[in-house]
All heavy atoms as an XYZ file, in Angstrom:
703
protein
N      -7.772     36.438     18.945
C      -6.405     36.727     19.334
C      -5.477     36.616     18.123
O      -4.608     37.460     17.964
C      -5.953     35.744     20.434
C      -4.494     35.903     20.882
C      -4.318     37.232     21.593
C      -4.120     34.766     21.796
N      -5.643     35.604     17.317
C      -4.780     35.430     16.150
C      -4.944     36.606     15.179
O      -3.947     37.095     14.630
C      -5.115     34.105     15.444
C      -4.231     33.765     14.253
C      -2.799     33.598     14.688
C      -4.723     32.485     13.577
N      -6.170     37.070     14.997
C      -6.380     38.215     14.105
C      -5.767     39.489     14.676
O      -5.236     40.314     13.922
C      -7.861     38.418     13.857
C      -8.545     37.345     13.020
C     -10.012     37.608     12.913
C      -7.905     37.250     11.647
N      -5.815     39.660     15.987
C      -5.211     40.841     16.634
C      -3.695     40.824     16.450
O      -3.096     41.845     16.142
C      -5.574     40.867     18.122
C      -5.014     42.010     18.899
C      -5.591     43.320     18.537
N      -7.003     43.321     18.838
C      -7.800     44.340     18.637
N      -7.317     45.449     18.146
N      -9.080     44.284     18.928
N      -3.072     39.668     16.622
C      -1.614     39.547     16.454
C      -1.252     39.832     14.987
O      -0.290     40.567     14.703
C      -1.123     38.149     16.870
C       0.330     37.925     16.473
C      -1.297     37.972     18.373
N      -2.027     39.302     14.056
C      -1.783     39.579     12.637
C      -1.938     41.053     12.316
O      -1.157     41.602     11.545
N      -2.929     41.701     12.914
C      -3.128     43.117     12.714
C      -1.923     43.928     13.201
O      -1.442     44.814     12.491
C      -4.386     43.554     13.451
C      -4.728     45.011     13.336
C      -5.986     45.357     14.100
O      -6.324     44.683     15.100
O      -6.651     46.340     13.704
N      -1.419     43.592     14.353
C      -0.264     44.290     14.913
C       0.972     44.084     14.038
O       1.722     45.028     13.748
C      -0.014     43.854     16.368
C       1.317     44.365     16.882
C      -1.138     44.322     17.274
N       1.206     42.831     13.620
C       2.362     42.567     12.746
C       2.283     43.315     11.436
O       3.272     43.849     10.947
C       2.485     41.075     12.508
C       2.898     40.218     13.712
C       2.890     38.736     13.367
C       4.297     40.633     14.192
N       1.097     43.374     10.838
C       0.940     44.128      9.593
C       1.168     45.617      9.799
O       1.751     46.285      8.958
C      -0.444     43.886      9.004
C      -0.648     42.527      8.340
C      -2.086     42.338      7.926
C       0.269     42.378      7.127
N       0.737     46.162     10.924
C       0.977     47.572     11.205
C       2.470     47.864     11.396
O       2.976     48.898     10.960
C       0.180     48.021     12.426
C      -1.328     48.172     12.201
C      -2.050     48.381     13.524
C      -1.602     49.331     11.265
N       3.159     46.942     12.047
C       4.614     47.111     12.232
C       5.322     47.066     10.887
O       6.205     47.875     10.593
C       5.168     46.057     13.214
C       4.654     46.351     14.616
C       6.688     46.040     13.188
C       4.967     45.253     15.628
N       4.934     46.141     10.024
C       5.522     46.071      8.690
C       5.191     47.311      7.870
O       6.035     47.830      7.138
C       5.011     44.820      7.952
C       5.612     43.487      8.410
C       4.895     42.338      7.744
C       7.102     43.437      8.129
N       3.977     47.831      7.998
C       3.621     49.034      7.287
C       4.439     50.218      7.744
O       4.889     51.046      6.923
C       2.123     49.325      7.482
N       4.715     50.312      9.041
C       5.547     51.395      9.553
C       6.972     51.266      9.021
O       7.615     52.262      8.690
C       5.545     51.365     11.091
N       7.477     50.036      8.936
C       8.820     49.811      8.409
C       8.888     50.245      6.935
O       9.863     50.859      6.505
C       9.219     48.352      8.560
N       7.865     49.913      6.181
C       7.847     50.320      4.764
C       7.726     51.830      4.627
O       8.349     52.423      3.737
C       6.683     49.614      4.068
C       6.897     48.123      3.917
S       5.462     47.233      3.276
C       5.253     47.985      1.693
N       6.954     52.457      5.488
C       6.869     53.904      5.494
C       8.240     54.519      5.766
O       8.664     55.442      5.094
C       5.870     54.393      6.563
C       5.848     55.893      6.783
C       5.216     56.599      5.602
C       5.085     56.223      8.071
N       8.950     53.964      6.744
C      10.278     54.446      7.074
C      11.259     54.343      5.903
O      12.023     55.262      5.634
N      11.215     53.229      5.193
C      12.083     53.073      4.031
C      11.736     54.094      2.946
O      12.619     54.663      2.321
C      11.966     51.664      3.479
C      12.614     50.618      4.347
C      12.435     49.211      3.775
O      11.725     48.997      2.806
N      13.092     48.246      4.405
N      10.427     54.313      2.755
C      10.019     55.300      1.767
C      10.461     56.709      2.136
O      10.922     57.456      1.275
N      10.326     57.070      3.396
C      10.735     58.373      3.879
C      12.241     58.552      3.680
O      12.716     59.594      3.216
C      10.340     58.610      5.357
C       8.819     58.643      5.508
C      10.984     59.830      5.934
C       8.145     59.798      4.844
N      13.009     57.531      4.022
C      14.465     57.623      3.847
C      14.848     57.770      2.387
O      15.772     58.510      2.046
C      15.142     56.397      4.454
C      15.139     56.418      5.958
C      15.742     55.170      6.570
O      15.833     54.127      5.889
O      16.147     55.259      7.751
N      14.167     57.098      1.497
C      14.444     57.243      0.076
C      14.085     58.628     -0.425
O      14.777     59.212     -1.248
C      13.751     56.165     -0.732
C      14.375     54.829     -0.519
C      13.781     53.768     -1.367
N      14.368     52.491     -0.997
C      14.242     51.403     -1.661
N      13.544     51.372     -2.772
N      14.826     50.277     -1.259
N      12.950     59.150      0.023
C      12.565     60.528     -0.353
C      13.552     61.559      0.150
O      13.844     62.537     -0.518
C      11.145     60.838      0.134
C      10.017     60.101     -0.588
C       8.697     60.356      0.118
C       9.961     60.500     -2.050
N      14.104     61.328      1.364
C      15.137     62.217      1.874
C      16.388     62.093      1.023
O      16.999     63.105      0.676
C      15.452     61.870      3.356
C      14.275     62.278      4.251
C      16.728     62.554      3.819
C      14.402     61.790      5.681
N      16.751     60.864      0.662
C      17.924     60.648     -0.180
C      17.823     61.274     -1.555
O      18.811     61.706     -2.155
N      16.606     61.380     -2.085
C      16.369     61.993     -3.391
C      16.134     63.489     -3.270
O      15.837     64.150     -4.272
C      15.181     61.331     -4.062
C      15.350     59.873     -4.482
C      14.029     59.271     -4.928
C      16.382     59.752     -5.592
N      16.242     64.045     -2.077
C      16.032     65.470     -1.793
C      14.612     65.933     -2.062
O      14.366     67.090     -2.391
C      17.033     66.340     -2.579
C      18.433     66.192     -2.048
O      18.595     65.922     -0.857
O      19.382     66.323     -2.869
N      13.621     65.034     -1.955
C      12.226     65.428     -2.065
C      11.693     65.870     -0.709
O      10.712     66.614     -0.651
C      11.368     64.275     -2.602
C      11.580     64.005     -4.069
C      11.908     62.728     -4.504
C      11.442     65.008     -4.997
C      12.092     62.474     -5.850
C      11.635     64.759     -6.354
C      11.958     63.499     -6.775
O      12.142     63.241     -8.098
N      12.259     65.381      0.367
C      11.881     65.765      1.709
C      13.091     66.370      2.421
O      14.196     65.888      2.280
C      11.403     64.534      2.518
C      10.031     64.001      2.239
C       9.768     62.787      3.115
C       8.979     65.034      2.469
N      12.845     67.423      3.202
C      13.972     68.009      3.959
C      14.303     67.177      5.185
O      13.443     66.475      5.713
C      13.427     69.386      4.351
C      11.958     69.168      4.451
C      11.607     68.162      3.395
N      15.505     67.309      5.648
C      15.918     66.641      6.886
C      15.721     67.652      8.015
O      16.318     68.706      8.009
C      17.385     66.181      6.821
C      17.822     65.567      8.142
C      17.582     65.221      5.694
N      14.839     67.331      8.951
C      14.578     68.253     10.043
C      15.821     68.393     10.923
O      16.307     69.472     11.140
C      13.345     67.782     10.866
C      13.115     68.681     12.083
C      12.110     67.751      9.993
N      16.321     67.305     11.460
C      17.610     67.268     12.132
C      18.109     65.855     12.012
O      17.345     64.912     12.070
C      17.538     67.751     13.585
C      16.396     67.192     14.394
C      16.580     66.038     15.146
C      15.166     67.807     14.383
C      15.537     65.538     15.868
C      14.123     67.307     15.114
C      14.289     66.154     15.874
N      19.411     65.734     11.800
C      19.974     64.427     11.501
C      21.296     64.252     12.214
O      22.193     65.064     12.029
C      20.170     64.282     10.012
C      20.531     62.878      9.558
O      20.055     61.926     10.219
O      21.226     62.740      8.557
N      21.488     63.248     13.003
C      20.506     62.324     13.541
C      19.837     62.886     14.780
O      20.380     63.756     15.453
C      21.328     61.086     13.867
C      22.684     61.632     14.264
C      22.859     62.877     13.395
N      18.693     62.360     15.089
C      17.982     62.768     16.301
C      18.724     62.236     17.512
O      18.783     62.891     18.548
C      16.546     62.264     16.280
N      19.258     61.026     17.376
C      20.123     60.424     18.429
C      20.947     59.312     17.766
O      20.727     58.975     16.622
C      19.283     59.860     19.579
C      18.392     58.716     19.205
C      18.751     57.432     18.926
C      16.985     58.767     19.062
N      17.645     56.676     18.610
C      16.553     57.477     18.670
C      16.021     59.769     19.195
C      15.209     57.190     18.440
C      14.713     59.453     18.962
C      14.312     58.169     18.584
N      21.874     58.798     18.536
C      22.739     57.713     18.025
C      22.762     56.592     19.062
O      23.412     56.708     20.091
C      24.126     58.224     17.754
C      25.027     57.182     17.140
O      24.572     56.058     16.876
O      26.212     57.485     16.875
N      22.021     55.531     18.787
C      22.011     54.401     19.707
C      22.780     53.202     19.130
O      22.587     52.077     19.580
C      20.558     53.975     20.013
O      19.885     53.631     18.824
N      23.648     53.480     18.163
C      24.376     52.371     17.524
C      25.364     51.700     18.475
O      25.747     50.553     18.255
C      25.105     52.884     16.274
O      26.038     53.884     16.622
N      25.768     52.371     19.531
C      26.664     51.724     20.512
C      25.944     50.613     21.271
O      26.555     49.628     21.684
C      27.182     52.761     21.492
N      24.626     50.739     21.440
C      23.833     49.750     22.174
C      23.238     48.704     21.226
O      23.228     47.539     21.529
C      22.725     50.376     22.976
C      23.243     51.289     24.033
C      23.922     50.927     25.170
C      23.159     52.692     24.045
N      24.255     52.025     25.895
C      23.780     53.155     25.236
C      22.598     53.633     23.217
C      23.869     54.489     25.554
C      22.691     54.966     23.536
C      23.309     55.381     24.709
N      22.665     49.173     20.112
C      21.998     48.282     19.176
C      22.180     48.820     17.754
O      21.434     49.680     17.315
C      20.511     48.138     19.511
C      19.711     47.106     18.775
C      20.284     45.703     18.963
C      18.272     47.136     19.208
N      23.195     48.333     17.071
C      23.509     48.769     15.717
C      22.518     48.176     14.739
O      22.226     46.975     14.797
C      24.944     48.358     15.370
C      25.406     48.949     14.070
O      24.674     49.651     13.396
N      26.644     48.664     13.725
N      21.989     48.972     13.831
C      21.027     48.472     12.883
C      21.657     47.768     11.676
O      20.998     47.356     10.740
C      20.070     49.579     12.405
C      20.770     50.726     11.700
O      21.988     50.641     11.458
O      20.074     51.719     11.414
N      22.986     47.586     11.698
C      23.672     46.944     10.609
C      24.028     45.495     10.868
O      24.517     44.795      9.970
N      23.857     44.984     12.086
C      24.276     43.618     12.397
C      23.412     43.022     13.505
O      22.870     43.740     14.345
C      25.738     43.633     12.839
N      23.259     41.725     13.448
C      22.606     40.972     14.518
C      21.151     41.330     14.728
O      20.375     41.521     13.785
N      20.770     41.451     16.012
C      19.389     41.759     16.368
C      18.943     43.115     15.803
O      17.805     43.267     15.366
C      19.219     41.738     17.898
C      17.848     42.091     18.422
C      16.811     41.055     17.931
C      17.883     42.175     19.935
N      19.842     44.087     15.804
C      19.505     45.390     15.259
C      19.166     45.326     13.785
O      18.258     46.014     13.317
N      19.885     44.481     13.049
C      19.581     44.341     11.616
C      18.235     43.643     11.404
O      17.469     44.045     10.524
C      20.694     43.507     10.950
C      20.488     43.331      9.479
N      20.603     44.379      8.588
C      20.166     42.247      8.741
C      20.368     43.938      7.386
N      20.069     42.655      7.438
N      17.926     42.673     12.254
C      16.615     42.023     12.171
C      15.492     43.025     12.469
O      14.497     43.102     11.742
C      16.542     40.854     13.151
C      15.228     40.099     13.214
C      14.985     39.335     11.901
C      15.216     39.152     14.383
N      15.655     43.822     13.519
C      14.679     44.843     13.845
C      14.587     45.914     12.767
O      13.518     46.448     12.505
C      14.988     45.472     15.204
C      14.762     44.588     16.424
C      15.248     45.282     17.672
C      13.293     44.227     16.548
N      15.714     46.227     12.178
C      15.718     47.193     11.082
C      14.928     46.712      9.874
O      14.154     47.465      9.284
C      17.163     47.491     10.683
O      17.204     48.296      9.532
N      15.136     45.448      9.542
C      14.442     44.889      8.362
C      12.956     44.694      8.607
O      12.122     44.950      7.732
C      15.058     43.535      7.996
O      16.402     43.705      7.656
N      12.615     44.220      9.795
C      11.224     43.873     10.095
C      10.389     45.046     10.605
O       9.259     45.245     10.176
C      11.194     42.731     11.105
C       9.800     42.341     11.551
C       8.951     41.730     10.675
C       9.367     42.616     12.829
C       7.669     41.353     11.070
C       8.104     42.291     13.232
C       7.247     41.646     12.342
N      10.963     45.815     11.524
C      10.169     46.828     12.205
C      10.584     48.268     11.887
O      10.002     49.199     12.433
C      10.225     46.592     13.711
N      11.609     48.476     11.067
C      12.012     49.830     10.708
C      12.891     50.518     11.747
O      13.026     51.743     11.725
N      13.522     49.750     12.644
C      14.408     50.328     13.645
C      15.600     51.011     12.978
O      16.183     50.480     12.029
C      14.918     49.238     14.592
C      16.075     49.686     15.446
C      15.845     50.535     16.529
C      17.380     49.275     15.195
C      16.902     50.963     17.309
C      18.442     49.700     15.966
C      18.203     50.565     17.024
O      19.247     50.995     17.793
N      15.929     52.196     13.447
C      17.120     52.923     12.997
C      17.897     53.368     14.226
O      17.332     53.940     15.134
C      16.750     54.132     12.140
C      16.018     53.810     10.863
C      16.916     53.069      9.893
N      16.235     52.750      8.682
C      15.674     51.576      8.374
N      15.699     50.595      9.265
N      15.095     51.366      7.225
N      19.184     53.107     14.213
C      20.004     53.526     15.355
C      20.331     55.013     15.284
O      20.655     55.617     16.293
C      21.307     52.699     15.417
O      22.049     52.864     14.232
N      20.233     55.606     14.103
C      20.476     57.038     13.926
C      19.335     57.653     13.095
O      19.546     58.030     11.941
C      21.796     57.270     13.237
C      22.998     56.763     14.020
C      24.255     56.919     13.195
N      24.313     58.238     12.613
C      25.291     59.119     12.843
N      26.280     58.765     13.620
N      25.283     60.300     12.301
N      18.122     57.757     13.655
C      16.994     58.245     12.875
C      17.038     59.767     12.683
O      17.543     60.507     13.518
C      15.787     57.855     13.724
C      16.306     57.916     15.124
C      17.741     57.432     15.016
N      16.503     60.209     11.569
C      16.403     61.653     11.334
C      15.113     62.151     11.959
O      14.188     61.370     12.224
C      16.388     61.964      9.839
O      15.211     61.477      9.247
N      15.026     63.432     12.195
C      13.821     64.017     12.747
C      12.631     63.855     11.809
O      11.518     63.672     12.257
N      12.889     63.916     10.502
C      11.831     63.713      9.521
C      11.227     62.331      9.654
O      10.015     62.162      9.610
C      12.379     63.931      8.108
O      13.006     65.204      8.034
C      11.268     63.857      7.077
N      12.069     61.329      9.822
C      11.585     59.967     10.018
C      10.779     59.823     11.278
O       9.728     59.179     11.288
C      12.771     58.989     10.007
C      12.464     57.503     10.166
C      11.575     57.014      9.003
C      13.715     56.701     10.244
N      11.236     60.450     12.352
C      10.479     60.400     13.619
C       9.131     61.058     13.487
O       8.137     60.563     14.016
C      11.288     61.056     14.732
C      12.598     60.344     15.118
C      13.326     61.142     16.202
C      12.318     58.942     15.586
N       9.048     62.179     12.768
C       7.762     62.850     12.560
C       6.808     61.980     11.745
O       5.635     61.930     12.005
C       7.980     64.200     11.899
C       8.637     65.285     12.736
C       8.957     66.527     11.907
C       7.735     65.634     13.916
N       7.377     61.284     10.739
C       6.557     60.396      9.933
C       6.007     59.240     10.774
O       4.819     58.880     10.666
C       7.355     59.860      8.750
N       6.873     58.657     11.606
C       6.419     57.577     12.497
C       5.368     58.094     13.482
O       4.365     57.414     13.739
C       7.582     56.982     13.285
C       8.431     55.983     12.535
C       9.772     55.858     12.788
C       7.896     55.160     11.567
C      10.563     54.958     12.111
C       8.673     54.250     10.885
C      10.008     54.149     11.141
O      10.768     53.241     10.479
N       5.555     59.288     14.011
C       4.604     59.851     14.955
C       3.244     60.059     14.268
O       2.195     59.732     14.840
C       5.138     61.165     15.523
C       4.253     61.893     16.525
C       4.159     61.056     17.796
C       4.821     63.246     16.831
N       3.263     60.574     13.054
C       2.021     60.785     12.320
C       1.346     59.447     12.007
O       0.109     59.297     12.151
C       2.296     61.554     11.024
N       2.129     58.447     11.619
C       1.572     57.127     11.272
C       0.911     56.496     12.481
O      -0.249     56.095     12.425
C       2.673     56.223     10.724
C       2.224     54.822     10.505
C       1.514     54.492      9.369
C       2.503     53.811     11.407
C       1.092     53.173      9.138
C       2.090     52.497     11.195
C       1.385     52.197     10.051
N       1.660     56.429     13.591
C       1.107     55.762     14.778
C      -0.006     56.565     15.410
O      -0.938     56.002     15.998
C       2.206     55.428     15.779
C       3.071     54.300     15.297
C       4.364     54.378     14.905
C       2.654     52.945     15.114
N       4.789     53.123     14.491
C       3.762     52.234     14.611
C       1.485     52.262     15.312
C       3.723     50.887     14.302
C       1.426     50.893     15.011
C       2.540     50.216     14.515
N       0.031     57.896     15.275
C      -1.088     58.700     15.741
C      -2.346     58.428     14.949
O      -3.444     58.278     15.508
N      -2.206     58.340     13.623
C      -3.362     58.024     12.773
C      -3.900     56.621     13.040
O      -5.122     56.414     13.108
C      -2.972     58.174     11.293
N      -3.001     55.665     13.217
C      -3.432     54.289     13.500
C      -4.178     54.230     14.833
O      -5.237     53.615     14.908
C      -2.191     53.343     13.530
C      -2.530     52.005     14.161
C      -1.678     53.133     12.103
N      -3.645     54.907     15.840
C      -4.292     54.906     17.151
C      -5.677     55.540     17.061
O      -6.654     55.007     17.598
C      -3.422     55.648     18.175
O      -2.138     55.026     18.254
C      -4.078     55.662     19.536
N      -5.757     56.687     16.365
C      -7.048     57.358     16.219
C      -8.062     56.473     15.488
O      -9.220     56.365     15.895
C      -6.854     58.688     15.506
C      -8.128     59.454     15.330
C      -8.793     60.136     16.285
C      -8.884     59.534     14.140
N      -9.945     60.684     15.741
C     -10.011     60.322     14.421
C      -8.728     59.055     12.840
C     -10.964     60.618     13.474
C      -9.671     59.342     11.889
C     -10.779     60.103     12.220
N      -7.632     55.853     14.388
C      -8.533     54.991     13.605
C      -8.995     53.786     14.424
O     -10.165     53.405     14.361
C      -7.875     54.550     12.308
C      -7.741     55.648     11.245
C      -6.846     55.148     10.110
C      -9.084     56.060     10.720
N      -8.084     53.167     15.155
C      -8.470     52.006     15.959
C      -9.402     52.390     17.077
O     -10.353     51.645     17.380
C      -7.238     51.286     16.505
C      -6.387     50.536     15.482
C      -5.127     49.983     16.131
C      -7.183     49.425     14.812
N      -9.179     53.514     17.713
C     -10.084     53.962     18.787
C     -11.461     54.339     18.252
O     -12.462     54.063     18.870
C      -9.470     55.114     19.549
C      -8.342     54.678     20.453
C      -7.801     55.842     21.228
N      -6.622     55.412     21.944
C      -6.529     55.449     23.247
N      -7.531     55.863     23.968
N      -5.415     55.038     23.820
N     -11.472     54.978     17.071
C     -12.791     55.343     16.521
C     -13.544     54.115     16.062
O     -14.767     54.063     16.117
C     -12.612     56.313     15.342
O     -11.989     55.682     14.236
N     -12.827     53.070     15.656
C     -13.472     51.802     15.299
C     -14.079     51.109     16.521
O     -15.150     50.558     16.474
C     -12.457     50.883     14.636
C     -13.082     49.576     14.126
C     -12.085     48.725     13.437
N     -11.175     48.135     14.409
C     -10.210     47.302     14.135
N      -9.979     46.970     12.884
N      -9.434     46.794     15.075
N     -13.397     51.209     17.666
C     -13.911     50.623     18.904
C     -15.130     51.362     19.418
O     -16.035     50.758     19.962
C     -12.825     50.614     19.979
C     -11.741     49.624     19.745
C     -10.641     49.719     20.797
O     -10.605     50.644     21.593
N      -9.730     48.755     20.773
N     -15.181     52.656     19.210
C     -16.314     53.446     19.678
C     -17.559     53.062     18.865
O     -18.636     52.948     19.427
C     -16.025     54.971     19.556
C     -17.271     55.781     19.769
C     -14.924     55.349     20.518
N     -17.407     52.850     17.574
C     -18.557     52.468     16.720
C     -19.036     51.085     16.996
O     -20.192     50.756     16.723
C     -18.173     52.614     15.260
C     -18.212     54.054     14.791
C     -18.004     54.122     13.322
N     -16.580     54.366     13.090
C     -15.897     53.875     12.096
N     -16.446     53.107     11.213
N     -14.598     54.132     11.960
N     -18.182     50.196     17.487
C     -18.579     48.782     17.693
C     -19.460     48.598     18.905
O     -19.480     49.281     19.829
C     -17.349     47.915     17.852
O     -16.599     47.941     16.680
């Protein structure tokens, strides 16, 4: 159980780091912005203060994510899910 929790926490941190990298690449004009923002949830949970800031720092939460960032997260979690399922099949 402890190893499973650690695995999940590391994957969440990896997704947050991926998100920061994608945002920097967008800022440097290396990646195009698909649509910006995809939505705006800052009225409910702002990523600049309080719980939203904690989630932003730890888990990569964005109250106004770009479509490019969403596609990167979708690809990341899709790859993680596929790899974990293929690992279970082999075990």
